[in-house]
C-alpha positions in Angstrom: 18.2 -2.7 22.6 17.6 0.5 20.6 19.5 -1.1 17.6 16.9 -3.9 17.5 14.1 -1.3 17.5 15.7 0.6 14.6 16.0 -2.7 12.7 12.3 -3.2 13.4 11.5 0.2 11.8 13.6 -0.8 8.8 11.6 -4.0 8.5 8.2 -2.5 8.9 9.0 0.3 6.5 10.2 -2.3 4.0 13.6 -0.6 3.6 17.1 -2.0 3.4 19.9 -0.6 5.4 21.3 1.5 2.4 17.9 3.1 2.0 17.7 3.8 5.7 21.1 5.5 5.7 20.2 7.6 2.7 16.9 8.7 4.3 18.3 9.5 7.7 21.7 10.9 6.6 23.5 8.4 8.9 26.8 7.0 7.7 26.9 3.6 5.8 27.5 0.7 8.2 26.5 2.7 11.2 24.2 0.1 12.6 26.8 -2.6 12.3 29.5 -0.6 14.2 27.8 0.7 17.3 26.0 -0.8 20.3 24.5 2.4 21.7 23.2 5.5 19.9 23.4 9.1 21.1 20.7 11.7 21.2 21.8 13.4 18.0 21.4 10.2 16.0 18.0 9.5 17.6 17.0 13.0 16.5 18.0 12.2 12.9 15.9 9.0 13.0 12.8 10.7 14.5 13.0 13.6 12.0 13.2 11.1 9.1 10.3 9.0 10.5 7.9 11.5 12.2 5.2 8.8 12.7 7.6 6.8 15.0 6.8 7.1 18.8 9.9 8.6 20.4 9.2 6.9 23.8 9.1 3.5 22.1 12.3 4.1 20.1 14.2 5.2 23.2 12.8 3.0 25.9 10.9 0.3 24.2 7.7 1.3 26.0 4.4 2.1 24.4 3.3 1.7 20.7 5.8 1.7 17.9 3.9 4.4 16.0 2.1 7.5 17.2 -1.6 6.9 17.8 -3.2 9.1 15.2 -5.4 6.6 13.5 -8.8 6.9 15.2 -12.1 5.1 14.5 -10.8 2.8 11.8 -12.2 -0.6 11.2 -10.2 -2.9 8.9 -12.4 -5.4 7.1 -10.5 -8.1 5.2 -12.1 -8.6 1.8 -13.9 -12.0 1.6 -11.7 -14.3 -0.5 -10.9 -18.0 -0.9 -7.3 -17.0 -0.3 -5.9 -18.2 -3.7 -2.5 -16.6 -2.9 0.0 -18.5 -0.7 2.3 -15.6 0.4 2.8 -15.3 4.1 0.5 -13.5 6.6 2.2 -10.7 8.5 1.4 -10.1 12.2 1.7 -6.3 11.7 2.7 -4.1 8.8 2.8 -0.4 8.2 1.2 0.6 4.9 1.5 4.0 3.2 -1.7 5.7 2.1 -1.1 7.2 -1.3 -2.6 10.1 -3.2 -2.7 8.5 -6.7 -3.9 11.6 -8.5 -1.6 12.5 -11.4 0.4 9.3 -11.1 0.6 6.6 -13.8 1.0 3.6 -11.5 -0.2 2.4 -8.1 3.0 3.0 -6.1 4.2 6.6 -6.8 7.9 6.6 -7.6 10.3 9.6 -7.5 12.3 9.7 -10.8 11.9 5.9 -11.0 13.9 5.4 -7.8 12.2 4.9 -4.5 8.7 5.9 -3.3 7.7 9.5 -3.7 7.2 10.6 -0.1 5.2 13.6 -1.2 2.5 11.3 -2.4 2.1 9.6 1.0 -0.8 11.2 2.8 -0.9 8.9 5.9 0.0 5.5 7.2 -2.2 2.7 8.5 -1.1 -0.3 10.6 -2.8 -3.6 9.8 -2.3 -7.1 11.1 -3.0 -10.6 10.0 -2.8 -9.8 6.3 -0.5 -10.8 3.4 2.0 -8.2 2.2 0.5 -4.9 0.9 2.3 -2.2 -1.1 -0.1 0.6 -0.4 -3.6 1.9 0.3 -5.7 4.6 -1.3 -9.2 6.0 -0.8 -12.0 4.6 -2.9 -13.9 7.1 -5.1 -17.3 7.0 -6.7 -20.1 4.5 -6.1 -19.3 1.7 -8.6 -18.5 -0.8 -5.8 -21.3 0.4 -3.5 -22.4 -0.9 -0.9 -19.3 -3.2 -0.7 -17.2 0.0 -0.8 -18.2 3.5 -0.1 -16.4 6.7 -1.3 -13.7 7.5 1.2 -13.1 3.9 2.3 -9.5 2.8 2.0 -8.4 -0.2 0.0 -5.1 -1.9 0.8 -3.5 -3.6 -2.2 -0.6 -5.7 -3.5 0.7 -4.7 -6.9 1.1 -7.5 -9.5 2.5 -7.6 -13.0 -0.1 -6.9 -15.7 -0.1 -10.5 -17.1 -3.0 -12.8 -17.6 -1.2 -15.6 -15.8 -1.0 -13.4 -12.6 -4.8 -12.6 -12.5 -7.1 -14.4 -10.1 -10.3 -13.9 -12.1 -13.3 -13.0 -10.0 -11.2 -11.1 -7.4 -11.3 -7.4 -6.7 -8.5 -5.2 -8.2 -7.4 -1.6 -8.1 -6.7 -0.8 -11.7 -4.8 2.1 -13.4 -6.3 2.2 -16.9 -4.6 4.2 -19.7 -6.6 7.2 -20.9 -3.7 8.5 -23.0 0.1 8.3 -23.0 0.4 10.5 -19.9 -2.8 9.9 -17.9 -4.5 6.9 -16.2 -7.8 6.5 -14.5 -7.9 4.7 -11.2 -10.8 2.4 -10.5 -11.7 -0.6 -8.3 -13.4 -3.5 -10.1 -13.9 -7.2 -10.2 -11.8 -8.6 -13.0 -13.4 -11.5 -15.0 -12.8 -13.4 -18.2 -14.0 -11.7 -21.4 -15.8 -13.4 -24.2 -13.7 -11.3 -26.6 -10.6 -13.5 -26.1 -7.4 -13.7 -24.1 -6.3 -10.2 -25.0 -9.3 -8.8 -23.2 -10.7 -8.8 -19.6 -14.1 -7.8 -18.3 -14.2 -5.3 -15.5 -17.3 -5.5 -13.3 -18.8 -3.2 -10.7 -20.6 -4.3 -7.5 -23.2 -1.6 -8.1 -25.5 -3.1 -10.8 -26.3 0.4 -12.1 -22.7 0.4 -13.6 -22.6 -2.0 -16.6 -19.7 -4.4 -17.1 -17.0 -3.3 -19.6 -14.6 -5.2 -21.8 -11.1 -3.6 -22.0 -7.9 -4.8 -23.6 -5.3 -6.1 -21.2 -2.8 -3.7 -22.8 -5.0 -0.7 -21.6 -4.1 -1.6 -18.0 -1.1 0.4 -16.8 -0.9 -1.2 -13.4 -3.0 -3.4 -11.2 -3.2 -4.3 -7.5 -5.0 -7.2 -5.8 -7.2 -5.7 -3.1 -6.2 -7.3 0.3 -8.5 -5.4 2.6 -11.0 -2.6 2.9 -10.9 0.0 5.7 -13.9 2.0 6.6 -13.5 5.1 8.7 -16.4 5.8 11.1 -16.7 9.4 12.1 
């Protein structure tokens, strides 16, 4: 049923029904009241989710999303899988432009994701939950990561007890009160004490650096790297 496919969109997009109604302009409780949906309502949904394949939504045939991701290879980052959260068969992950943002999941007035910061979506399977993805920059993690590779990540609270030391993280580090620098590093223990961490590059030409934990505005555990082959 088309209702089931709409509920699947809500699930993949990590929305609740209230957020879905607000985004599409459909009335609250609509999905609980009807068994079939007319063309005008379908148009509302497709306009709100332009990446959704109309044929799939209407008939259930074909792929759920439009096939616009070409030549992408998803390479799970090697890990001893310290986290125990569930593995998802398929999830749709927003690709963010994190320039001029403080954190790692751009918010609009502190309420919901800022859609203007979403530059694309990627579909990945057999991974734990990811909050977003973003292009890598620079060469500090070369050759493990190249500039332009995407990293998919799960945000965590900036707390020493939440850090799996030795793993790769996307970090937003305070430059001043209104600006952060985004960087991908291994996070290790620091000899300076519990208020500090050591951030380490894969490229040995970039020396390790000790920073205060309080300098980190946001951090995300890197779940996978995605290399685009032209």
